[in-house]
Structure formats: structure tokens, C-alpha cells
Residue, then its C-alpha position, 0 to 999 in steps of 0.5 A: m554795255r548796253r549804252i556802249l552798245l546803243l553809242y556804237i549803233l547811233l555812231t554807225v548809223i550816222g556814218l552810213t547816212t552821211v552824204h557822199a564825198q564830192f569828187d571830180n569824175g574821171r578815169q582810174r587805171i587799176d593794175e592786176n595786183g589791185y593798185d591805181q596809178y597813183g599807188n593806192q590800193v583799190d578795194p578787190a570789190m571794186i576790181p573787174d572780175k576780168l582783167d584782160s590786160a596788165n591795166v584796165e580803165v574803169q569808167g565813171l566814180p568807182p569807189k577809191l580808197y587810200m590809207w596812211r600813218i603819221k610818221n614821226q612828230l614832224g607830221d610825215r605820212t606814210m602811205i599803208p595798204a588799205d585794211t581790205a586784205y584777207h590774207h591773215f585775217q583769222n589772226t588779227n584779233l589774237t593777243d600773241g600777234l599775227t605770227g605768235h610773238y608775244n607772250y600774254l596771260a592767256n585772255m584776249g586783251s591781257p598784258r603782253m610782252s614781245r619775245i622778239f627783242f627788236d620788235r619791243r617798243d618804247p615804253e610810252p606814254t607810261i609803263f602801265m599802257e605799253p603792255f596793252s599794245s594789242f589794243f592801245i593805239r598811238p598816234t603813229e599807229f593810227n589809220f587816216t583815210n581819204s576816200n571819195v565816198p563815205y567808207t565804213n568798216l564793221t568788224y566783229h570777233k567771237a570766241g566761246n560761250k556767255v560764261n567764259g567767251e570773248e567778243r569784240f566790236k570795231s567800227y570805223f567810218s570816214v567821209n571826205v566833204n571834199k578832195r582835201l577834207a576828211f573826218g571820221f571815228n573809230i570805236d573799238y569794244l572788247y570784252g574777255r570773260g576768261y577761261y580761268n577764273n578772275q581774269s576778265t578784260s574790258h576794254f573801250n575806245a572811242a576815237f575822232f579824227g580829222s585831216y585836210i591835205g591841201d596844197r598849201y595847207q596840211m592838217q591831221a588830228i586825233y582825239s582818243n579815249n581809252y578805258l581798260k579794265t583788268n581783273e588780276n588772278g595772279g596766275i594758278e596756284d599750281d602748274r600740275y593742274i595743266t602739266a599733270p591733271e592726273e595728280m590734281a583730279q583723281g586720275q582724269r586726264e583734263y581738269e576744267s579750266t574754270n575749276i583751277p584755283t588762282i592766287l587772287s580773286a579780288t583785284t582789278n588794274r584799271n587804265h584811263d588814257f586820252y590824248v589829242f594830237l595834232t599836226q600841221r604845215y603850211n606849204l611855200g611853193f610855186k605852180r607850173d604846167i603839167p606837161q601834155a601831149e603835142n595834140d592835146t588841145m585842151p588848156a594847160k593844167q598846173e600843179f603845185v610844187p611845194v619848196t619850204s614847209f612850216i610844221h607844228t605838232v602838239q600832242v596833249e595826253r593824260a594817263r591815269h592807273s589805279f590798282h584795287s585789291e581785296d585779296d588777303v595774300k600775305d606771301y605774295y608781296q614782299n614789302t608793305y609801306l601803307e597799312p600794314d594791318n589792312p589788306l585792302v590796296k587802292d594804288s593810284t597815279t597820274y600822268i599828264g604831258i604836253k608836248n609842242t614841236v615846231g620845224i621848218a622844212l626845205l623840201e627835196g629837190f627844189n631848193k639850192y641849199a637842200k638838194a635832198g630834204l632838210t628840216a631843223f625842228a625844236s621840241y619842248k614837253i612838260s610832264k607832270y605826275t602824282l604819286m601816293n604820299l607815304e603819309g596818306i595824306g596829300n600827293d607827291k608831285y613831280n614835274e619834269n621839262e625837256i627841250f630838244v632841238g634836232g634835224e632830219l635829212s631825206k631823199r625819198e624820190g627816185n626809184v633806186l636809192h633812198y635815205h632818211a636821217i633824224g637825230e635830237v639832242g637835249l638842251g634843257g631840263k631833264a633832256i640834258g645829256q640825252f639824245n637819239v639819232k636813227g637812219d636808214i638807207d634802202l638800195n633798189f636794183p634789177l636781178w634776173k627779171d626782179t627788184v632786190s631791195l637792200i635796207a640798212r638801218g641804224e640808231v644811236s641813242n642816250k636816254l633816261a629811263p622812264f619816269y615810273m622806273r625812277h619813281y613809284h610810290s604804292k602799297h606794296f612797291w615804292w621806289d625813288n631811284d637814281m639812274d643812269k642813262e641807257f646808252h643804246t646802239r642798234i644796226e640792222g640790215e634787210l635783204s627782200i627779193a619779192r619774186w623768190r618770197t624771201k626777206l632776210k634780216a638781221g641785227v645787233e644791238n648793244i646796251k649800257n645801263y640796261t634798265y629792267f624789273n628784277q626777281q623781286a619786281l623791282p627797277e634795276q640797271k645792269s652795270g656794263s653792257l650786254q648784247v643782243l644778236s637776232a636773224s630772221l628769215n621769212q621764206d614763202f613757198k607756192l605750188g598751185i593752189f598750196h602755199l606754205d609761209n615761214e618765219i624763223t627768228w634766231q636771237k641770243s642775249s649775252d645775259q639770259t639772266v638779266l634779258p631771257l630770250p628764246d633762241l628760236s622762234l618759229y611760225h608756218n602757215f600751210y593753206m590752199q587758196f583758191k576762188l569758188a563761185k565764178k571766181v567771186l568768192s576767195v578762200q584760204l583752207g589751212a593750218d598755222l603753227r607757232y612754236f619757241t624753244k624753252y627759256n625762262a620767261p619773264a613772269y608777271m606782277p599785277a601790282i605794277q602791271n609788268f613783267h619782270l624776272q622770275p623769282t629765284d625761288d619759283q624758276v619755270e621754263i615755258g616753251g617747247y610746245p607747239i600751238v596749232n590753229v585750223y582755219a577757213n578764211l573767205h573773202l566775198k566782195r566786200t566781206r571777209f569772214y573766217v572760223m578757226m579751231y584755236h589750240v586744236n592740237q590740245g591733249m595731242s602731246r604733253p600739256n605745257y601750255f604756257l606763254s607766261p609762267h603760271y599763266p596757261i593759255n586757253p583750251r581749244v576754243l572755236k573763234f570766228g569773226l566777220s568784217w564788212n566794208f561799205y562804200d555808200 
């Protein structure tokens, strides 16, 4: 812990003392919503206190900052808002998500699974890392930054005390060498002691990144190293410690969480994952004069117009998973394959993957063969897996190769119509028979002094089940399965009206050969098809300083036994928003509520670190219990901070506060957080 903190402080000091980036002086136009003339969000601390008109000019060299993410393996960039907004800041560290979509095991950073089916991600790189989506960041989720001055963000979250509380430190630093070249680092350290016994979490990530965005050459690179340690308690021994404490504590109405016995006490999962990601492209094109005013006597300036791009992306990843247990729990596991008389468990497996993608793109509007953007690409991936051997001597090794070819068609320019489609089909190795095609189209048109957006999305895929659903060797779980490919068809539609603060989404997905963990926590495929219907409404209201944000999601699974989902999930956030101290201090005071209807939610199995269907002899419903948090959320210039009372309604209704079977959520606790931006 001490060495990690020293490293954290050292890197932060280096970031704060780095030389300023060199940019040309100029004027920056900022509109009333805080965006400059290029559509980049400007930090609120840099915006003048008074905007006398829709646009103002800031003289000199104010800090400018914009962020983006990598969209896909072709290295396409998607601009995102800079992380400076304070709305929902109090929820950014909650493992159940901003609006409470996830089931998890109570402690910060513990494994989680979304209750909203359409929110679930593919299990990459391994099924053991996917439950940690609240911490583990994939390359397509990483934030790159370009700024004209060094940018540093320090964030700290804390709850509870030194015995059972949780803490999280985050540091993000980025600096430009010049307009094109930037680099930086990200550090994330999480430590949750746990309000229930033997469930502490300790995660650490250090990532270094760089980018070069020139006219002809562009590059973005990430090196990310993740260590995740999770102590497992297997859940509490009896739910009545929560639901009927008077039966367990001699008539007392509540039972101290740290005194509740758990199934496991000496069991740990560890994951170590690192990846190197590099995407680069070289553009061919021409230069043209920028149109100037008739009375402008300055020499004409030129801009570069890219026509064709050559693309290369490579990702190297290594993930090691281990499960260690000294608990002698005879009835907890149904099978034992290694050393039946020895309760000690030392399971391990390693994955190494290398993927290269090359492509050529004819850019939109500048080639007679491609009025829209057109890209052709090919990829080759080699994957190596090491599993335990049944004889206990040596290892079982598996090698898989995949060759795909694909294409992309896109129209991103213009204000009315945009579309994008990308697809790939397998040509060699395990990729034979696999394909994936997805696309989207959006139409934007004016309506009653507002802009209405209609978006349609679709996807068709035929994919092989993840490797660890086909092969896994350990002491209590052992399988080598010959599985059929999963065939998915998904259609979604979205209607958005900004002026009305309305967003409506609906979708349907059909899955053939759906792969899941069954009641024995073993992989299984459903014969035939199942369907999922979903509809979601976001409707926000505002009256003066009073705000009410609402999110309602309805979904239906055609087979609740194989794919259990709650029918209804709700999120409501009522708050007052106003400014104090000469309108320098922005304040939100409010309370939010999360609720979902009862259903037989998936249970959690520590030995495979994944969720599975509940055993037939241990069926319990969770849900039907509101979780209410009360908070104060503030923003002062470059600083955001919050104070929140989590689970404030504990004891106000029938106690049934579980987000996973036999894993109650934390009791009422005070949380606070601080985020500070530096521009020097």
C-alpha cells in the first residue's frame, strides 16, 4: 500500500510540473452551453461568469481541452464530453452504475452483472475479467486527451471507516508536446474492506497512453496493467440475518453486518491482465486554400484534405486468473476432480492473445468510387490458453487462430442523415463460419423550434462461444464442450427530442443456441431460440430550480428459467439545482431512488468468478426493495465534491436488500468524494 501511494504521488508531481504545451495564440469562441467553435467542451472553470450574448470571445490563451475514444479496431475516433460535469458525480463510484443497472456483491469493485440485457458487453478478453466492468477499462473505453496546457485530474472517494470502509484514488494526467503529440498516464487504486466478513477488494491499474494526430499520420497507443484481488465469502449463511433479524438476534431488530457468518472465510480470486494497444493510420490527400473574406489582405491559409488512409491496429494481451481456497466446505461444490481428500484449492489459467488488423479506407466525399466512406480490412488473431492438467503434472495447452476480412461503409458529414455499417466474415481457423454485421442510421430534422433525432440500429452475428465456456479445468469445475455457434439478431430504435428532455428506446433480440451457466454453474446451450423485448423511456422535468429525472425500463425474456430478467427497472432523481456565492458555486441537493421488480436473479459462484442460474433447491427472489440515496453535489470552479448518505431508507421498510442471492447490500453509510482539475 505504501509503495503504491508513493508511486501515485511521484507520478502526480511529475505531471503537475511538466512544461506547458506549445500552441499558437488565438481566439476561442464559447457558446452558452460551454462548447467552443469546434464543438469541444470547455471546462466550466474556464468560462466567463457572465455571457452577455450567445457567443463570447476569450482573448489570449485560455485552457482548451477535448477528449475522445477509439471506436473500433480501425482506429476511428469518437469525441466525448470532457470529464468536468458535476451532474451524477455522486454516482460515478457506485458499482451498481450511474442509474443502478447492475447486480453485485455489495462491496465496491466486486463482480457485477447488468440487469438490463441490452447493456451487457461481450465477455472479452476472458469471462473472468468481464464481471469487473466497473474497474477494468477496455481500449475502446479509454479516454484520450488533447489540451493546450498540461491537464491533471485527481479524484478521491471514501466511505465508512478503517475497519469496514472503502477508498478509491484516481489520477489522470495528459500533456501536449505540441498541437499533435500528447502523452500521459492514468492511475486507479481501489480498496474496499467490506461491511460483511471476508469480502475485501483490492484493485490497481496503471496505464500509459500517447497520441499523435497529424494531417498525414495519426497514432494512439495504450499500455494498461491491471491487478485485481477479490476475497470471496460465498454469501451469508442465512438470509434471515437480514430479512428476519429478530429470529437470529434474540429479538433485536437489526444484526450487525460484521457479525453475520459467511460460507467462506479463506478464499481469494486474483486476476492480472495487461494489454498493449496501438492503432495508426497514414493519410494521402491534398492541400486547398481556406475561403477568406473579400477584404482580408492576409496570405491565404491552407488545410489538408485526406482522401485515402492506410490503417494498422495491433493489440497484445495477457490475462492470468487464479483461484485459491483453504476452506473445507464439503457441500458447497458438487464435484471434485483433483486431490479429493485435500481441501486446498490452487486453480489457475492463462490467456495470451495477439491481434493485428490492416485496412485501407477511401474517405468520404473525395473519391469517385466512394461518395460515402468505404473501408476494407483484414485481421489475424492468435490465442494461446494454458489450463490445468488432470494428472497434476504439466499443463493442457490450446492454440486458436482466427482470420477475418471485412468492410465498413459510413456517412458522417452533414446535419440531416448519417449512417454507418461494418461487417466481417471468418476465412480461416476458428473464424470459419463466424460473421458479424452491424450498422446504424440516424435522421435529424427540425420540429417546433427543436431538433428531433431518429436512430435505428441493427446487428446480425454468428459467433463461437467464448473459449472458457468451451474449455476449463480446475479442482471443482472441469469441462471440454463441443458447442454450436450462437446466432444473434438484434434491432433497436431510438427517438430523442432535446427540448422535451425525452428519449425513447425499444429493441428486440433473437438468440439461437444461447450459452449460459446453468443451475450447477456449468456451461450449457439452450436448444432452439429465445427472444428478449425491451423498451426504455428517459423523461426529465424542470420547473425553476426543481428537477426530476426519470428512467423506466421494461424488458421481457421468452424463457425466464434460462435468461431471468426483471420486468421493470426504475431510476428517479429529484433535486434542486442553483448557484451560490455570486454564482460561482453550483449546488445540487436531492435524493435518488433505484427499484426493480422481483425475479430469480442469477447467483454467484466464486470458483468460476461468474454468475449462474440459481440451484433448483435454493430459489430465492430478489428485488421489490427501493434503494434511496440522499446527496449534496457541488461544483466550485475546478473542483467537484459530494456528500451522500447511501441506503438512507434502511430500516424504513421490510428488510430485503439483496442485489444478488445471499449477498445483501451495504447498510446505511456516509460517502463523499472530491475531484480536482489542474491546468498548469
